[in-house]
N, C-alpha and C positions, 0 to 999 in steps of 0.2 A: 663511648656518648653517654654523655651527664643525662642521669635521670631524675625526677621529679617526683613525690607522691603527697597524695592530700590525703587525709583520714575521712573515713563516710561518715556519717551521720550513723547510729545504732536505732537498735531501737528501742521507744519510747519510755526511757526508766533507767537504763542501764548508764551503768558508769561509763563505762570506758568500750572503747570498737575496736576491732581487729580485722576492719574491711577497707583495704585502701585502693584508693586510686592513683596510678601511675602513667605517667607521657614522657619518653621518653625522644630524645632533640639529635639532630644530628652533629650539632658544636655547642658550644657553651653561651656563644654570641646568639645562636636560638632560642636557648632558653635565656638567658639575661634579657632579651627582646619582651618575651610572654613575660618574663616575671616583673616587668616595667609599666605594662599595660594594667590599671584597673587597680586592685587591690590582691594582687594574684599573691603577691607576695604575704601576705598575710596567712595566705591556709594552704598553700604548697611550700615544701621542706625538700634542700637536695637529698638524696638515697646513696648512703655508699658504696651500694651494689648497683649492678647495670640489669635491669629489669627491662621487658620488651614491655609497649602501650599496654593495661588491660588494667582490669580486676583482681585485687592480692586481697591473701588475707593473711594471719600470720600463725606460728607457732613457734613455740619456744622450747628444745630442746639442748640436748648436751654440748653439743655445736655452737652455742648459740640463737637468735633470732633469723626463722627462716620465712622467705615470702612463698607462698602455694599460690601460681594463678587458678581464679573459679572459674 
């Protein structure tokens, strides 16, 4: 199942945000229909991992980037 992620704004003055909103779709056609509405394609990016819909934070460890559900 394809998954999209969007970076959420951090605290004021923070350079980077490590909070993300994930949205999961049943198939790629549903994902493309969502991306074609409005300017969703500007903010949402395809994620290589299959995450459930929800809020995540990221952590870098020896295995690479890891998403942790908040």
